[in-house]
PAPATI-895843 format. One record per residue (C-alpha): chain; x, y, z. Coordinates in steps of 0.25 Angstrom, whole numbers. Example, Ala and Ser with C-alpha at 12.3 -4.5 7.8 and 13.67 -1.06 7.14 Angstrom:
2
+-------+-------+-------+-------+
: chain :     x :     y :     z :
+-------+-------+-------+-------+
:     A :    49 :   -18 :    31 :
:     A :    55 :    -4 :    29 :
+-------+-------+-------+-------+
END
This chain:
137
+-------+-------+-------+-------+
: chain :     x :     y :     z :
+-------+-------+-------+-------+
:     A :   379 :    73 :   529 :
:     A :   382 :    87 :   523 :
:     A :   371 :    85 :   512 :
:     A :   361 :    81 :   523 :
:     A :   365 :    94 :   531 :
:     A :   363 :   103 :   519 :
:     A :   350 :    96 :   516 :
:     A :   345 :    99 :   530 :
:     A :   350 :   113 :   530 :
:     A :   342 :   116 :   517 :
:     A :   330 :   110 :   523 :
:     A :   331 :   118 :   536 :
:     A :   333 :   131 :   528 :
:     A :   323 :   129 :   517 :
:     A :   311 :   122 :   524 :
:     A :   309 :   133 :   534 :
:     A :   309 :   144 :   523 :
:     A :   299 :   136 :   515 :
:     A :   290 :   132 :   526 :
:     A :   290 :   145 :   534 :
:     A :   289 :   156 :   524 :
:     A :   278 :   166 :   523 :
:     A :   274 :   161 :   509 :
:     A :   273 :   146 :   514 :
:     A :   265 :   150 :   526 :
:     A :   255 :   158 :   517 :
:     A :   254 :   146 :   508 :
:     A :   249 :   137 :   520 :
:     A :   238 :   148 :   522 :
:     A :   236 :   154 :   509 :
:     A :   223 :   162 :   511 :
:     A :   226 :   165 :   526 :
:     A :   240 :   171 :   527 :
:     A :   246 :   182 :   518 :
:     A :   260 :   187 :   515 :
:     A :   264 :   201 :   518 :
:     A :   267 :   202 :   503 :
:     A :   253 :   198 :   499 :
:     A :   247 :   208 :   509 :
:     A :   255 :   219 :   504 :
:     A :   253 :   216 :   489 :
:     A :   238 :   217 :   491 :
:     A :   239 :   229 :   501 :
:     A :   231 :   238 :   492 :
:     A :   220 :   227 :   490 :
:     A :   220 :   224 :   505 :
:     A :   220 :   239 :   509 :
:     A :   230 :   237 :   519 :
:     A :   231 :   248 :   529 :
:     A :   244 :   255 :   533 :
:     A :   244 :   249 :   546 :
:     A :   242 :   235 :   540 :
:     A :   254 :   237 :   531 :
:     A :   263 :   242 :   542 :
:     A :   259 :   230 :   551 :
:     A :   261 :   220 :   539 :
:     A :   275 :   226 :   537 :
:     A :   278 :   225 :   552 :
:     A :   274 :   211 :   553 :
:     A :   282 :   208 :   540 :
:     A :   295 :   214 :   546 :
:     A :   293 :   207 :   559 :
:     A :   291 :   193 :   551 :
:     A :   303 :   195 :   542 :
:     A :   312 :   198 :   554 :
:     A :   307 :   186 :   562 :
:     A :   308 :   177 :   549 :
:     A :   322 :   182 :   546 :
:     A :   326 :   179 :   560 :
:     A :   320 :   165 :   560 :
:     A :   326 :   162 :   546 :
:     A :   340 :   166 :   551 :
:     A :   338 :   157 :   564 :
:     A :   333 :   146 :   556 :
:     A :   345 :   147 :   546 :
:     A :   355 :   148 :   559 :
:     A :   348 :   135 :   565 :
:     A :   349 :   128 :   551 :
:     A :   364 :   131 :   550 :
:     A :   366 :   126 :   564 :
:     A :   359 :   114 :   562 :
:     A :   367 :   111 :   549 :
:     A :   379 :   112 :   557 :
:     A :   374 :   102 :   567 :
:     A :   371 :    92 :   555 :
:     A :   385 :    94 :   550 :
:     A :   392 :    88 :   562 :
:     A :   396 :    73 :   560 :
:     A :   388 :    70 :   572 :
:     A :   375 :    77 :   574 :
:     A :   368 :    78 :   588 :
:     A :   354 :    74 :   586 :
:     A :   349 :    82 :   598 :
:     A :   356 :    95 :   593 :
:     A :   351 :    93 :   579 :
:     A :   337 :    91 :   584 :
:     A :   337 :   103 :   593 :
:     A :   342 :   111 :   581 :
:     A :   330 :   106 :   573 :
:     A :   321 :   110 :   584 :
:     A :   326 :   124 :   584 :
:     A :   325 :   125 :   569 :
:     A :   311 :   120 :   569 :
:     A :   307 :   130 :   580 :
:     A :   313 :   141 :   571 :
:     A :   305 :   136 :   559 :
:     A :   292 :   135 :   568 :
:     A :   294 :   150 :   572 :
:     A :   297 :   154 :   558 :
:     A :   284 :   147 :   553 :
:     A :   276 :   153 :   565 :
:     A :   281 :   167 :   562 :
:     A :   277 :   166 :   547 :
:     A :   263 :   162 :   550 :
:     A :   261 :   172 :   561 :
:     A :   267 :   183 :   552 :
:     A :   256 :   179 :   541 :
:     A :   245 :   179 :   552 :
:     A :   249 :   193 :   557 :
:     A :   249 :   198 :   543 :
:     A :   235 :   192 :   541 :
:     A :   230 :   198 :   554 :
:     A :   234 :   212 :   549 :
:     A :   224 :   211 :   538 :
:     A :   209 :   213 :   538 :
:     A :   199 :   201 :   534 :
:     A :   196 :   208 :   521 :
:     A :   211 :   209 :   518 :
:     A :   213 :   195 :   521 :
:     A :   202 :   191 :   512 :
:     A :   209 :   199 :   501 :
:     A :   222 :   192 :   503 :
:     A :   215 :   178 :   504 :
:     A :   208 :   181 :   490 :
:     A :   221 :   184 :   483 :
:     A :   231 :   173 :   479 :
:     A :   243 :   171 :   488 :
+-------+-------+-------+-------+
END
């Protein structure tokens, strides 16, 4: 039972991080969404304005804050779920409710990541987006 519990904990911890990362979100939409790092790396070529740079930094700060909070919440819920699974008798309803809660946080995390990347894109002009689309991700 302990091996199964450990396996489930590992899955609950790793899968959200693999599926919801900014990098993976961009891989799903390689020529349409761009990371902050790529935008900043090409800032001279993109001729970003100071206003754009400030807005990009503000968005990134907010995203990191939200992402950290959601990751911590997911870790807390995963730990709580692991304790439920360690019991000799597992209440299926309680386990199901916990899985629903974990799934809800994962969904929010994924939405926040995609919306962050969309917000970054919306700060750029069409010409800047064309330059980013033309360079390799």
